[in-house]
Residue frames as qw, qx, qy, qz and C-alpha x, y, z in Angstrom:
[[0.251, -0.643, -0.723, 0.018, -47.29, -0.75, -38.56],
 [0.009, 0.772, 0.129, 0.622, -48.64, 2.76, -37.94],
 [0.543, -0.789, 0.009, -0.288, -48.68, 2.58, -34.17],
 [0.895, -0.024, -0.305, 0.325, -45.43, 0.75, -33.61],
 [0.435, 0.253, -0.319, 0.803, -43.63, 3.82, -32.29],
 [0.330, -0.589, -0.045, -0.736, -46.46, 5.29, -30.20],
 [0.286, -0.092, -0.812, 0.500, -46.70, 4.99, -26.43],
 [0.424, -0.512, -0.305, -0.682, -50.17, 5.33, -24.89],
 [0.036, 0.033, -0.765, 0.643, -51.02, 5.66, -21.21],
 [0.471, -0.442, -0.575, -0.502, -54.52, 4.45, -20.27],
 [0.016, 0.080, -0.647, 0.758, -55.83, 5.70, -16.90],
 [0.607, -0.309, -0.319, -0.659, -59.16, 4.36, -15.66],
 [0.367, -0.314, 0.721, -0.497, -60.37, 2.88, -12.38],
 [0.881, 0.176, 0.199, -0.390, -62.52, 0.39, -14.35],
 [0.462, -0.376, 0.755, 0.276, -60.32, -2.64, -15.07],
 [0.638, 0.443, 0.624, 0.083, -62.58, -3.74, -17.94],
 [0.360, 0.928, 0.050, -0.080, -62.20, -0.43, -19.79],
 [0.215, -0.766, 0.560, 0.230, -58.43, -0.42, -19.24],
 [0.586, -0.106, 0.781, 0.188, -58.21, -3.95, -20.63],
 [0.601, 0.654, 0.459, 0.014, -60.40, -3.31, -23.71],
 [0.225, 0.955, -0.164, -0.108, -58.38, -0.21, -24.66],
 [0.371, -0.627, 0.657, 0.193, -55.06, -1.93, -23.93],
 [0.665, 0.117, 0.719, 0.165, -55.88, -4.98, -26.10],
 [0.524, 0.802, 0.288, -0.008, -57.13, -2.81, -28.97],
 [0.096, 0.943, -0.300, -0.103, -54.06, -0.55, -28.98],
 [0.486, -0.476, 0.710, 0.182, -51.51, -3.35, -28.49],
 [0.716, 0.319, 0.610, 0.114, -53.04, -5.23, -31.43],
 [0.471, 0.863, 0.121, 0.137, -52.18, -2.18, -33.55],
 [0.728, 0.323, -0.199, 0.572, -48.57, -2.05, -32.39],
 [0.138, -0.818, 0.155, -0.536, -48.76, 0.54, -29.63],
 [0.394, 0.039, -0.721, 0.569, -46.85, 0.31, -26.37],
 [0.468, -0.647, -0.303, -0.521, -49.50, 0.58, -23.66],
 [0.211, 0.087, -0.686, 0.691, -49.03, 1.54, -20.02],
 [0.430, -0.615, -0.536, -0.388, -51.98, 1.44, -17.63],
 [0.075, 0.135, -0.562, 0.813, -52.82, 3.17, -14.36],
 [0.243, -0.503, -0.828, -0.053, -55.86, 2.68, -12.12],
 [0.178, -0.867, -0.386, 0.259, -56.16, 6.22, -10.74],
 [0.284, 0.938, 0.002, 0.197, -55.07, 9.76, -11.45],
 [0.403, -0.818, 0.406, 0.067, -52.14, 9.71, -9.05],
 [0.757, -0.099, 0.573, 0.298, -50.68, 6.57, -10.67],
 [0.585, 0.696, 0.335, 0.247, -51.34, 8.19, -14.03],
 [0.002, -0.986, 0.166, -0.026, -49.46, 11.36, -13.07],
 [0.576, -0.559, 0.556, 0.214, -46.43, 9.27, -12.04],
 [0.736, 0.226, 0.568, 0.292, -46.56, 7.36, -15.34],
 [0.393, 0.900, 0.135, 0.131, -46.74, 10.61, -17.36],
 [0.196, -0.906, 0.371, 0.055, -43.58, 11.81, -15.62],
 [0.554, -0.436, 0.686, 0.180, -41.62, 8.56, -15.92],
 [0.654, 0.247, 0.685, 0.205, -42.91, 7.02, -19.16],
 [0.063, 0.488, -0.241, -0.837, -43.42, 10.19, -21.25],
 [0.503, 0.396, 0.765, 0.071, -46.33, 8.84, -23.33],
 [0.098, 0.098, 0.479, 0.867, -47.32, 10.23, -26.74],
 [0.460, -0.398, -0.389, -0.692, -51.01, 9.98, -25.83],
 [0.071, 0.009, 0.793, -0.606, -52.85, 9.85, -22.49],
 [0.476, -0.364, -0.582, -0.550, -56.37, 8.35, -22.41],
 [0.084, 0.022, -0.716, 0.693, -57.97, 9.12, -19.05],
 [0.253, -0.653, -0.709, -0.085, -61.31, 8.71, -17.35],
 [0.047, -0.636, 0.071, -0.767, -62.59, 11.89, -15.72],
 [0.664, -0.568, 0.144, -0.464, -64.10, 10.38, -12.55],
 [0.774, 0.141, -0.565, 0.248, -61.40, 8.45, -10.68],
 [0.676, -0.709, -0.146, 0.138, -60.21, 8.03, -7.11],
 [0.693, -0.363, 0.044, 0.622, -57.12, 9.81, -5.74],
 [0.055, -0.455, 0.217, 0.862, -57.03, 12.38, -8.58],
 [0.613, 0.591, 0.482, -0.206, -59.71, 13.05, -11.19],
 [0.655, 0.392, 0.395, 0.511, -59.11, 13.64, -14.90],
 [0.103, 0.950, 0.122, 0.267, -59.57, 17.40, -14.65],
 [0.487, -0.822, 0.273, 0.116, -56.93, 17.72, -11.90],
 [0.789, -0.080, 0.443, 0.418, -54.61, 15.42, -13.85],
 [0.500, 0.684, 0.296, 0.441, -54.92, 17.69, -16.91],
 [0.111, -0.975, 0.040, -0.187, -54.25, 20.81, -14.89],
 [0.673, -0.621, 0.348, 0.201, -51.22, 19.16, -13.22],
 [0.712, -0.032, 0.522, 0.469, -49.69, 18.10, -16.55],
 [0.441, 0.858, 0.262, 0.024, -50.67, 20.93, -18.90],
 [0.089, -0.919, 0.328, 0.201, -47.39, 22.81, -18.33],
 [0.633, -0.279, 0.658, 0.298, -45.41, 19.72, -19.44],
 [0.663, 0.559, 0.482, 0.125, -46.86, 20.04, -22.94],
 [0.150, 0.951, -0.176, -0.204, -44.78, 23.15, -23.66],
 [0.147, -0.654, 0.718, 0.185, -41.59, 21.08, -23.72],
 [0.080, -0.089, 0.977, 0.177, -43.00, 17.69, -24.64],
 [0.575, 0.074, -0.081, -0.811, -46.37, 17.85, -26.39],
 [0.001, 0.090, 0.995, 0.043, -48.73, 14.90, -25.97],
 [0.454, -0.305, -0.420, -0.724, -52.43, 14.40, -26.66],
 [0.155, 0.042, 0.811, -0.563, -54.80, 13.93, -23.72],
 [0.450, -0.265, -0.607, -0.599, -58.16, 12.27, -24.37],
 [0.253, -0.073, 0.660, -0.703, -60.59, 12.56, -21.45],
 [0.334, -0.251, -0.829, -0.370, -63.34, 9.95, -21.46],
 [0.207, 0.084, 0.549, -0.806, -66.58, 10.85, -19.74],
 [0.133, 0.449, 0.879, 0.087, -70.21, 9.78, -19.85],
 [0.065, 0.904, 0.421, 0.043, -71.49, 13.35, -19.58],
 [0.438, 0.153, -0.017, 0.886, -69.87, 16.63, -20.47],
 [0.139, -0.825, -0.473, 0.275, -71.17, 19.52, -18.38],
 [0.242, 0.928, 0.046, 0.278, -70.78, 23.22, -19.12],
 [0.469, -0.821, 0.319, 0.057, -68.21, 23.42, -16.29],
 [0.784, -0.146, 0.491, 0.350, -66.12, 20.70, -17.92],
 [0.575, 0.685, 0.293, 0.339, -66.39, 22.39, -21.30],
 [0.007, -0.988, 0.091, -0.123, -64.91, 25.56, -19.83],
 [0.545, -0.688, 0.445, 0.177, -61.79, 24.12, -18.18],
 [0.811, 0.097, 0.473, 0.329, -60.81, 21.95, -21.13],
 [0.447, 0.863, 0.122, 0.203, -60.55, 25.03, -23.37],
 [0.183, -0.916, 0.354, -0.041, -57.57, 26.16, -21.26],
 [0.760, -0.316, 0.541, 0.174, -55.72, 22.86, -21.78],
 [0.246, 0.605, -0.597, -0.466, -53.27, 22.28, -24.62],
 [0.394, 0.239, -0.849, -0.260, -53.81, 19.24, -26.86],
 [0.185, 0.092, 0.866, -0.455, -56.78, 17.98, -24.83],
 [0.470, -0.079, -0.462, -0.747, -60.14, 16.66, -26.00],
 [0.606, -0.057, 0.588, -0.533, -63.22, 14.89, -24.68],
 [0.386, 0.038, -0.823, -0.415, -64.51, 11.54, -25.92],
 [0.649, -0.247, 0.195, -0.693, -67.91, 10.46, -24.66],
 [0.078, -0.060, 0.989, -0.113, -68.58, 7.09, -23.04],
 [0.859, -0.103, 0.461, 0.197, -69.69, 4.63, -24.12],
 [0.121, 0.746, -0.455, -0.471, -66.81, 5.02, -26.55],
 [0.929, 0.366, -0.018, -0.049, -65.88, 3.03, -29.62],
 [0.691, -0.455, 0.381, 0.412, -62.41, 1.45, -29.38],
 [0.620, 0.398, 0.430, 0.521, -62.17, 1.90, -33.17],
 [0.086, 0.941, 0.155, 0.288, -62.93, 5.62, -32.91],
 [0.531, -0.802, 0.216, 0.170, -60.36, 5.97, -30.12],
 [0.745, -0.091, 0.441, 0.493, -57.79, 4.21, -32.31],
 [0.445, 0.689, 0.348, 0.454, -58.59, 6.55, -35.23],
 [0.162, -0.981, 0.001, -0.110, -58.11, 9.66, -33.06],
 [0.647, -0.606, 0.355, 0.297, -54.77, 8.36, -31.72],
 [0.706, 0.166, 0.469, 0.503, -53.52, 7.34, -35.17],
 [0.285, 0.852, 0.269, 0.348, -54.58, 10.68, -36.65],
 [0.332, -0.933, 0.128, 0.043, -52.80, 12.62, -33.92],
 [0.682, -0.440, 0.449, 0.375, -49.56, 10.63, -34.19],
 [0.636, 0.437, 0.439, 0.460, -49.57, 10.81, -38.00],
 [0.119, 0.953, 0.127, 0.248, -49.91, 14.61, -37.82],
 [0.478, -0.828, 0.265, 0.123, -47.14, 14.92, -35.21],
 [0.702, -0.277, 0.536, 0.378, -44.75, 12.64, -37.11],
 [0.620, 0.743, 0.233, 0.094, -45.14, 14.37, -40.50]]
């Protein structure tokens, strides 16, 4: 199975979104870790070393932008993809994400199938 070796961290304060993404990815063989806010997510990035991080942008305790800025330096030694999910992308958001390594936006409402395709494509490219 394509995803059987991938580890994905899902960070969102909305339990329904976390669950939908978790079920979709697990059904394709991924190991899934979840966190309900940016601070929990930061801890999980440090301890779990995921291959992909899927994060909401608006969360309590630490937002997605701060999370990206806090973890960007880690990607030099251990690259991982960060997918930031947001309902609206403003010009301000567009500017900071350009400075992040391996980071992209995905607009909400998102398609779990599209998310899966992006993750599979990234991991296939990395594991070539």
